[in-house]
N, C-alpha and C positions, 0 to 999 in steps of 0.2 A: 328626486332628480337623479338620473343615472350619472355615474362617475365619468368624467372626461379628463383623460391624462394630460392632454395638451393644455387645457385650462389650468389644471393644477400646476404644471410646470411653468406656465406663464406667470402665475401669481400664487405661490404656495403659502399656506398658512397652517398654523397649529390646529386651529378650529376645524378646518377642512380635513386635515390629516386624522384628527380624532374621530371624525364621522365616517371614515372609510372602513370598509370590511378588510379582512386580512388579505384576501385575494387582490384587492385593489392596491393595498399598500405594497404587496409583492410586485405588482406592475410598476409602481413608482420606483422601487428598489432596482428592478431590472433596467428601467429607463436610465437611471443614474449609474448603473454598473456597480452597485453595492453588493458585496457578497454576504450571504447569510446562510444559516442552516435551516433546511425545510422544517425541522421539528421545533423551531423557535416559536414562542408564543407571539401573538399579535402585538402586545405592548413592547416586547423586546425588539421586534422588527421595526416598530414605529420609532423606538429610541435610536436605532441605527440610522434611520432616515433623517431624523432630526439632527443627530450629531453630524451627519454628512452635510446637511443643508447649512448648518452653522459653520462647519469647517470651510465650506466653499463660499462663505459670506453671502449666502442667499437669504438666510434668516439671521436675526440678531441673536447674540449669545444668551440673551436674557430668557429665551424660550426654554433653554435647558434647565433653568432654575425652577421653572413653573411645572415642568413635567417630572414627576417622581414615580418610579416604578418600584413596586414592592413585590419581592419574590413570593410566590405562593407555593403551596405544597407540590403543585404540578411542576413548577420550575425545578424543584429539588428532585422530584421523581424523574424528570427528563434528564437531568444531569447524572443521576445515578444510573439510568439506563444507558446513557452515552458512555459512561465509564465502564460499565459491564461489557458493552459492545466493543470498546477499545481493547479490553482485556481479552475477549474472545478472538479478536483479530490478531493481537500479538501472540496469543497462544497458538493459533493456527499457523502463523508465520514461523514460530519456533519449531512446531512439529514438522513443517515442510523443510526447514533447515536441517533438523536432525535426520530426517529421511534422506535428504540429499547427501549429507555427510556419510550416512550409512551406506548408501549406494556407491559413493566414491570409494569408501574403504573396501567394499566388496569387489569393485572393479580392480582396485590396486592389488588386493590379495589374489584375484584371479590372474592378473598379469604376472605377479611374482611366481605363482604356482606354475604357469605356463613356461616362464623363463627357466625355472628350476628343472622342470621336466625336460626341456630342451637341452640344458647343460648335462643332465644325467644321460640322455640319449646319446649326446656327442661323446661323453666319457665312455659309455659302453662300446660305441662304435670304434672309438680310439683304442680301447683296450684290445678288442677283438681284431682290429685292423693291424695292430702291432704283432699280435700273436700269429695272425695269418702270414704276415710279411716274414717273420722269423721262421715260421714253419716252411715257407717256400724256399728260403735260403738253405735251410738244413736239408730239406727233402724236396728237390725240384719236381718229383713225380706228383706232388700234391697240386701244383699249379697247373697240371694238365699237360705238361709239355715235356 
């Protein structure tokens, strides 16, 4: 018999939930707005749905005592992969931060270099400007007049 979400929502049961495929359980989760990780196993997703239904007083709390999930090697492998992925993401974030800091330092150094060159240029002009001014006072012919 094909799965009917409306019928399940009208009268949910552990037995019917047990008979559902993972894709059907995901539909139930989406209907109730339960968040889950796509890599989760069917029994883990089912556990989330049951906990939600108990929390919302849709099912009695005794159903949780009857449902026992035993982690398998796949669960541990998925957890290990998740940890590795998180490490990679953090590493890439750190690399981006280091690159950003490096670019900021380079920009600051460039700005300081330009300011220093401008000061040096002004000092040179100031030195020669004073020399020319003094030279004009001493020898008015230099000024062209």
